[in-house]
N, C-alpha and C positions, 0 to 999 in steps of 0.2 A: 504493500500500500504506500509506504514511504517513497519507494522508487517511482511508482505511478504518479504520486503527488508531485515529485520533483520534476518529472517530465512535463506534467501539466503546467507547472509554474514556468518551466522553460519556454513552452510554446506560448503561454500567456505573455511572457516577456517579449518574445519575437513579435507577437501580434501587436503588443503595445508599441514597440519600437517602430514597426511598420506603419502603424497609424500616425505616430509622431512624424515619421519621415514624410508621409503623404501630406500631413498638415503643413510641414515646413515647405515642401515643394509647391503646395497650393498657394503659398504666399509669394512665390516667385512668379511675376506676371508673364504669361505667354505673349508673343507678339500680337496675337489676335485681340487680346484684352485691351491693348493700347491703340493698335492701328485700325481695328475694326475688321480685319481680314488676316488670313494667314499668308505670309510671304510665299509667293508661288501660285496663288490663286490667279485664274485667268482675268485679264483686263483690270487688274488692281495695281496701282502704284501709290506709294506713300510720299507725302511732302517731307521736306527737310525738318520742319517743326515736329512732325509726327515721329520721325526717326530719333531726333534728339529727345523728345518726350519719352519714348520707350526706353532709351538707355538711361535716362534720369530715373525712371521707375526701377530699372534693374539695379542701379546703384543704391537706391534707397532700400530695396528688398533683400539684396544679396551681399554677404560679406566677402564674396569672391570677386566682386566687380567694383572698380573705381572709375568714374566717368569724369573727364576733365575737358573744360574749354580752355584753349590756349591762344585764342586770338580771333580776329574777324576776317572773313573772306573779302574778295574784291568788292562784292556788293553788300558787305556788312552783315553777313550771316555768321553764326558761331562756327568756329572750326574746332573740332573735337576729336578725342580718342578715348578708348576704354582700356584700362589695365585689368587683366583677368588672371587669377591664380588662386592658390589657397590663401585663406586669411593670414596664416602664419608667414607665408612668403611676402604678401603685400605689406605686412607690418615691418618686415625687414628689407624693404625695397632698396633703401639707400645702401645697405650692406651688400646686396647682390649687384647693384650698379657699380659699387666700388670694385668688386671682383672683376666685373666686365671691363672697367677702365684699365685695370692693371694687366689683364690679358691682352687687351687691344694695344697697349703701350708697355711692353715688358721693361722699358727703361725705368719704370716706377718701382720695379722690384730688382733692379740691377741685372736683369736677364738671368735671374737665379732659377735654375730648373727645378730644384726642390720646392721652392716657394710656388712656382707655377703649378706643379703637380698638386700641391695642397689646395690651391685656389680652384683648380679644375674639379677636384673631388667635392668641394663645397658649393660650387657655383650652380646656376640654373641656366638652361638654354633660353635665350631671349628670342622670341619669334614675333616679327612684325607682320601683320596681315593688313594689306591696304586694298580698299574697295573704291569703285565708282569714279575713277579718274576720268573715264570716258562716259559721259552721262547717258548716252543712248544705250549703253550696255547696262541695262537697268537691273539685272539679276544680282549683282554683287552687293549693292547697298542693301537690298532686301535680304540677301543671304546673311549679311552681317548680323542681323537681328536673330536669325535662326541659330547661327553659330554661338552667339553670345548667350542665348537662352539655354542651349544645350549645355554649355560649360557652366552656367550659373546654377542649373537646376538638377542635373543628372547625378545619380549616385552610383553609376556604373563604375566598375573597377578600372576600366580603360580611361574614363574621364578623370577619375581621381588620380591616376598615375600621371596623366597629362598635367593636371593642375599642380601636382607635387613637384614635378621635375622641370616645368617650364614657367616662364612669365610671358604672357601674351599681351601684345600691344595691338589693339584692333582699331583701325581707322574706318568708320562706316562709309565715309566718302572723302576723297581727296579734292572733290569739286562740289561742295554743297550747293553753290549757286545753280549748277547744272541740273541737280536733282529737281528743283522747282521749275526750271525752264522746260525740261522734258515733260514733267508731270502736267504742267499747265497746258502744254500743247496737246498732249495725249488726251486729257480730259476734254479739251475743246473739240477735238476731232472724233471722239468716241462715238460710234454709231453712224459715222459718215463714211463716204468712200475713201477718205484720207486717214482713217484710223490706222495707227501703226507707222505712219510716216515720221521722218525726222523733222524737227522744227526748222523753220526758215530763218534761223539765226544761229550764231555760234553759241554752243552750250557752255562755254566760258567766255565772259564778256569780251576778252581781248584775243585769246589764243585758241579757243576751241579744242580740237583734238591734239594740238601741239602742246597742251599742258603736260603730256607725257613725253615731251622732247626737251624738258627744261631742267633735267636733273644734273646738269653740270654748268649751266649759266645762271640758274637761280633768279630769273627775272620776275616771276610772279609771286604774290604774297603767299599763296597756298604752298608752293614749293619751299619758300623760305621758312614757313612755320614748321613744315614736316622735317626739314633738314635740321633747323636750329633746335627744335624742342622735342624731336622724337629720335631721328637717326643718331644725332650727335650726343644725345643724352643716354640712350639705352644700348647703342652699339649692337644691334641684333645680329645673331649668327645666321638667321634665316629670315628672308623677306619673301612673303607669299603675296604676289601681285595678281589679283583676280580680275580677269578680263573676259570679254566675249568676242567672238569672231563671226565670220559669215555663216549663212544659213545652210549652204549646200555642200560644205566640205566635212571634215572630221567633226565628231561631236565634242571632242575634248583634246586639247594639246597640252603636253608637258615636256619639260627638258629631258634629255640634253638638247642643246640648240644645234642647228646646222652650222657648218663653218661659213665664214671665218669667225674666230674668237679674237677679240681685241688683245694684242700681245701683252698688255700690262695687267690683264686679269690673272691673279695668282693661280698656279696649277692646282692648289688645294681647293679653290672654289670651283674650278672645272670638274674636279673629282667629286666635290660635294653636290653640285646640282645634278650631275649625272647619276650618282647613287640615289639621291632622294627622288628625282623625277622618275627613274625606272622603278623604284620601290612603289611609288604612288600608282603608277600605271599597272603594275602587276597586281597590287591589292585590289584596285578598282575593277579590273577585268575579272578577278576571281569572285567579286561580288555581283557580277552580271552586267556591269556597265560596258556599253558597246561604243565602237567608233573612236577609239583612243589612239592618238598618234604621238610619237616622240621623234626627236632628231630630224625634224622637218620644219619648213616654213619660216621660222623665226631664228635670227642669228643673235650673237652676243658681241656685236662689234662696237656700237657706240655708247659712250658713257652718258649720253643724253637720256637714255632710258634705264640706266642701271647704276645709280649712286652707290648701292651697297657693294657692287663688285670691286670697288676701289676703297672700301672701308670694312673689309673683312667678312662680309656676309654674302651668302649665296642668294641669288634672285631666282625664285621659282615663279615663272610666268605660267599661269594657267589660262587657257582660252576655251570657253564653252560656246558651242553653236548658238546663234541667236534666233529668236522668233521676231515678230513684228512688234517690237517693244514688248508690251505685256499681252499681245494678241496671239493666240495659237496660229500655227501655220501647218500646211500639209506639204510634205516633201516627197516627191516621187523618187523611187529608187533610181530610175533612169536619169534623173536630173542631178544626182549626186556627182560631184567632181572632186578630183584630188587637187593637191597643191604640190609644190616642189618636194619630191621625195616620196610620194605615195599616191595611190589611186584609191578613192573612197569606196569603190565597188569591189576591191580585191584585198584579201588579207595578205599581209607581208610581215617581215620581221619587225617593222616599226609602225605597223598599223593593224588594228583589229581589236576584238572581233568586229566583223562588218555589221553596221547598222542597216537594216533593210528598208529604211524609209518609213513614212507614215506621218502621224500627227506629232508635232513638236511644240511643247508648251513651256510656260514659265515654271511649272512644277518640275519638268525635266531639267531645266537650267539650274534651279536652286538645289535640286538633288545632287547634280554633279558637283556644284560648287561647295555645298556643305560637306559632302562626303570627301571631296578632295582636301579641304582644309583640315578636317579631323584626321584623315590619314596622314597628312603632313605632320600634324601635331603629335601623332603617335610615334612617328619616327624620331621627331625631335626629343620626345620624352624617353623613349627606349634607348636612345643613343646619346644621352646627355653628355657623358664624358668625351665621347668621340667628337661631338660638335665643338665642345669647348677646347679640346686638344687641337683640332684643326684651326680654330680661331686663333689660338695662341701661336701656332706654328707660323701663321701668316704675319702676325705682329712681330714675332722673333726675327723672321727673315727680313722684314721691312726695316727694322731698326739696327741691323748689324752694320758694322763699319765697312765702308767700301775699300776694296784693295786696289792695287796698281792696275791701271788700264780699265777699271770699271767706271761707270758714270758716277761722278761725285755729286753733280747737281746742275743747276742752271743759273746763269747770269741773265737777268731780265732788265733790259734797258730801253731807252727811247731817246729821241732827239732832245737836247737841252732847250730850256730848263725842264726838268722832270717835275710835273705837277700832277696832283690827283685828279684833275679834270679831264685828262686825256686817257688813252688806252691803257697806260700802265696802272692807273687807278682802277679801271674796269677789271683788269686782271687781278690786282691786289684784293679787291672786294670778293671776287669769286674764290680765290685760293683761301682767303681767311674764313669764308663761310664753310668751305669744305674741310676745315680743321687742319689745313696745311700750314706748317710753320714757315713764315716768310720773314726774312731779315732785310731791313733797309740799311744800306751801307753808306758811309761817308765816301768822299772821293778816294779812289784807290786805283792801282795799276795791276794788271794781270796779263801774262803772256804777251807783253809788249804793247798793250793797249791801256789807255787811261779811261776810267769810267766815272761819270759825274756823281755828285751827291744825289741820293734818292734812288740809285740803282738797287734793284732787288736781287736777293740771292735765295734760292731754294735748294736745300740739300736733300739728297735721296735717303739718308739714313734716319728716317722718321716714319711714323706709322702710315701716313697717307701720301708718301712721296710718289706712289704709282699713279695717284690721281693727277698730281702736277705734271708728271711725265706724259701722261696720256693727252692732256690738253695743251701742252707746250710744244711737243715734238710734231713733226710732219708725219702724216699717215701715208703708207704705201698699201693701198688696197689690192688684194690679189686679183689677177686677170682671170676671173672664173667664167667658164663657158660650158654649155651643155653639149651633148653629143652632136647636135646639129650646128654647132658653132655660134649659137646665140649667147650673148652675155647673160649670166645669171644675176638678177638684180639683188642688191642688198635689201634688207627689210626696211631700212630707213635711208640714210645717206652714208657717204664713204669718208668724209673728212670732218674733223672736230678740233682743228688746230686753232685754239682761241688766240694764241699769240699773233698769228697771221690776220685773223679777223679783227684784232684790236690794233694792228699796226705797231706792235712792239717787237723787239728782237729778243728771242730766247736762245741763248748760246749754251749748248751743252759743254760741260767741262769735265775733264777726266783726271784732275788732280786737285789737291787742297787749295782753296782760295783763302788768302790772308786779307783781312779787311777790318776796319773799325766800324762799329755801329754809327749811323747818322745821329747827330744831336737830337735829343728828345724834343718833339714838337707835335702839335696837333696837326693831323693830316686827314681832314674830313673829305670823303668822296663827294664831290658836288661840282657845281658850275658857277663861275664868277658872275656877279650881277653886272649889267651894262644897259645902256640905252641905245636903241637903234630903231629901225623901221618896223612897222607891223605888216605882216604878210597875211592876206586873207586867202584861205584855202578851202576848197570843197573836196572831200574824199568820196569817190564813187562807192556806193554800197549796193550790191546786187541782192535780190531776194534769195539767190543761192549763196549760202554763207561762204565767205572766203577767209581763211585764216590769215592770209597776207594782209587783207584789209584790217583785220583786228590788230595784227602786229603794228600796222601803220598808225592806227589810232593810239596804240600804247606808246609808241616812240614819240609821237608829237604831243601827247598829254591831252586826253580827250576832253573836248568842250571847255578847255581852259586856254588862257594866253600864258605860255610857259617858255622860258628861255632855254636854249640848248647850246652846246658848244659850237662856236662858229668862228672861223679863222679871222674874220674881220670884225670881231666883236660878238654880238648876239643878235639873232633875229627872233622876233616874237611871232609865233604862229597862232592866229585865231582861225578856227575852222569848224565846220559842221559836216555831217554826212549828207550826201545827196543821192537820190535814187532814180530809178527809171522814169517814174511819173513826173518828178520835178524837172528833170532835164527835158523831157518831151514837152512839158507845159511851159518851159522857159521860166521856171520859178526858183531855180537852184541858186539864184543870187541873193536870196533873202537870208540874213544871218540874225541869230539871237545870241550874241556873245556879250559878256559883262564888260563894262568899262569903256565902251566905244559906241559911237553913233555912226552908222554907215549908210550912205545913200544906196537905194536899191540897185542902181546901175554900176556901183563901184566894182563889184566882182567881174562884171562883164568887160570892163575896160582895163583893169589892172590886175585881176585875180588869177587864180590857178585852180584847175581841176585835176586831181590826181587819180589815176586808175591803178589800183594794186594788181598784183599778179593774179590773173584769172584767164581761163581759156576764152578765145574769141567767140566761140559759140555760146558760152554762158552769158557773156556780156551782151551779145546781139539778140539772142533768143530767149534766154532765161529758162524757167521751168516750162515744159510743154503743157498744152491744154489738157486738163483731166488728171494731171499728176499731183496737183495741189489746188487749194481753193483759188477761185478766180483772181482775188486781189494779189496773189503772189505769182501769177502766171505771166510769162513774157519777159523780154529784155528791153534794151534801148530801141531796137528796131531801126528802120530807115529814118523814121521821124526824129528819133533822138540823135542819130548821126548827123542829120541836117542841122539840128540846133547846135551841135558841137562845132560843126564847120563854120557856122556864122559867128559863134563865140570866138574862135581862134582868129578868124579873118578880121574881126573887130578889135583885136588887140589882146585877147586872153592867151593864157598858156595852158597847154595840155601836157601832162607828164604821165607816161605809161611805163609800168614796171614789168619786166620779164615777159611772160606770155601775152599780157595785154598789148604789148608792142605789136604783135602780129595782127591784132584787131585793128590798130591804127593804120598799119601798112595796107591792109586790105580795104578798109572802109574809106580811107582818105586818099587812096591811090597815090601813095608816097613814092618818091624816086629811090626806094630802098628795097632790097631783097633780103629775106632771111635765108642764109645759105644752109641752115640746118633743116629746112623744110623738105620733107620727102626722103631724107636719108634713111637707109636701112639700118636697123639697130645693130646688125653684125658689123657695120662699117663705122658707126658713130654712136657712142653711148657714154654720157657723163652724168651719173646719177647722184648729184650732190657733192661737188668738189670745189676746191679753191684754186682759181686760175690766176696767173699773172697778167696784168694789163699795163700798158704804157699810156700815160696821159699827156695831153697837150696843156701844159700848165699855164699857157698864155690865155687860154679860154676862161671866161668868167666862171663857168661851172666847175672848173678844176682849180680855181683860185686858191693859192696857198697849199695845194696838195703836193706830195712828192712826185717825182717823175714816174716812178713805178708804184703801182697799187695792186689791188686784188679785185676779183669778181667772184661772187658766189654763183656758181653755174649749176642749175638744176632744172631740166626741161626748158632750157633757155634758148632764145634766138641769138644769132650773130649776123651782122649786117654788112652788106655790100652795096655800094652806091651804084644805081643802074644808069644814071645819066652823068657821065664823067665830067661834063662841063657845067653841071648844076652848081651854081655858087650859093644856093640857098641851104645846102647841106653842110653842116660843120661836124667833123669827127673829133670827139673829145677824148675817147679812149679806144684803143685797139689792142688786139692780142699780138704777142711777138711774132716776127716773121719766121723764126726758127721754131718748129714744133716742139723741140726738146725743152724749150724755155717756158712753155705754156703752163704745164701742170705744176702747182706748188704743193698740193696735198690732196690725197684721195685717189680717184681712178678716172682716167680720161682715155677712152678707147676712140681712136680716130681723131686725136687732137690736131693733126695736120689740116683737117678741114677748117679749122679756125685761124690758121696762121695768117697774120696780117689783116684779118677782118676786124670790123669795127664792133666795139662792145657798148658804146654810148654815143649817140648822135643827137644833134639839134637841127631842126628843119624850120626855116622861116616860111610862114604862110600868111599872106596879107600883112596885117599889122602885128600879128601874133606869132607864136611858134609852137612846135610840137617837139617834146624831148622823149627819146626812146632809150630806155635802159634795157640792155640785153642781159640783165642779171637782177638779183634782189639786193638793193643797196642797204636794206634794213633787215636782212634775213634773221628771223626769230629773235630780234633784239640783240644780236651778237656781232654783226658785221659793222662795228663802230668805225672801222677804218674807212668805210665808204659812206658814212652818214653825211660828211660835208658835201659830197657830190649831190646827194638828195636835197639837202638844205639849200645849196647854191642854185640847183635847178628850180626850186620853188621861189627863191628870193630874187633871182636875177631880174 
């Protein structure tokens, strides 16, 4: 009887404990309790306020979650992240951060192996999960709520192990503004023929999709907040970057990445993302997930997408197939297609099992994303010491002393006087933000050359020297071609040499540099104040969003009068955007700018209209009928072209950047030919590279510039004058006559086609002029070397 009574008491204890557990879990709100739907439900999106509200409730209800606001977005929304771990780990967060700091920079422990091993035994794996940088990829922000809820509420042994061994930093969205832009458009078009289309505006106010190309220039506030207050604070060993891809290819992508890998990425990280990506793919396939590919499509070349690869952490990019935003789609098997490295209809060593097609929904998307994240976390937990050891090995190698013949560092200099308002200040700001140790030297001599005060020195024997090396040295992208001889395109671009883009000299040195620090003084990155003319500018804004248009607004300082560096002082740019309807109706000359009264005809007689990089068809025709609501359909059309012709003939200036120059050549019948038009890709292909140009420094647009400069060439035209006696055409920049001198950084197949051709021309028409840039002078807010050409073209 006593034994039976003991068993009864034991089961009563288990029942009571289970009831208490259910009660505790019931207090952890599910996403549906806050959002009104379960993430993954068809045709349901959450606003940013709803997402923030849910995480705030999790914070209040769970001792496993701490939710933090660390700043404001471009449009003033809260920028946030959640810390998730055991209550005990969170209570000792500073202790574990300190361990990570020492493993990241072994100089703090005098590179003592015994101390390092002790720290590795005590430390936790830090995992950063980032969601929602591309706002039309709606699944990841919704999945963040599912992942957080699972970690906050589950009592599964696997989840408990994850919480014990890892500290998770979860960012629900890297672009909160876009969450609302996309939701508002989706709700507006729900139930219409346009349901599931992308909004007719950039989903980041300035840079749209390019917000995921900003991880080495740090131009946008969201990037800065993430780098300053997350990456550089927690030093994650693993970064899981959750994305979506096209509808008709693989259902899910994971690393390893296809070649090439940028040469400054440590071999330990290549091994790490290969191991982790293949583990995730294997585990998910065993759970029944289909259509998984690895080692295809996406490369690991540019630091613009991978800050962590130069800061000790692997980047696990996952890409899940998309629906029409939150609207289900039907995909026929015969419509499935592969990408580089696999066929979506055939199983292979890096693809499978084959998905047979059918209905694809938001629930499918969130299932892949949630499962992928939890699988990654399990590996991070089960291999905690392995991840920390790998992390330490990267820091140890980075901080070792360099031997004879090895790269000691870089001397970074510029024409005297060296001031923070030029390119060297731009570079200093970037390196400092990336936690690179930068030294300003007093005047010194090295290797027979004297360098002025303010010259910067960056040594390699520091934790993040590889980041500096990647952005200071010239890139040599491999000449990759397929079996048919076609060039294999990079996933993004092939060059990222910020020293060239900023017009500073980064000199690699292979021996010890002796110098004295420059005297201590305040050196604030900024621009000197001055008084000069005011230039009124209209920037063309198509209904089809153009990232280059957004970058142009960002460069000039949207809807403000703002001074910029200008070699003859400063020029104040007051501007507004102008669209198809305004141009066609001849109302584009109306301005609403503070601090100035402008006659309505002032823009017509003295002003400038700038056309950012956009295809001629998009400018002329816009969205076709039936693809978008009527108010967004169409482009400038012949009517708008006629208005622009009168504008320039009456004395106005039209400035065209990159591909929009082809629009001007065709529609204005200019005496200029684009020599790249119609060239076969096998013969000519330059996918985002830095080229050398030679300037006519006597021309006002090249005023104050050096004789040699650069051009960011990406889908760009190059010009040949078709009427040799035409005195109305002025060549301001051209490419060198010797093809070997053209490429500065990146990849240029068929560079000889550009030899001696024009890169920048000005054409006089009536009382006005048209300026054609055969490149992007304000490329992604990075090509500060060519800003003066743009500003001079506007101000001339």
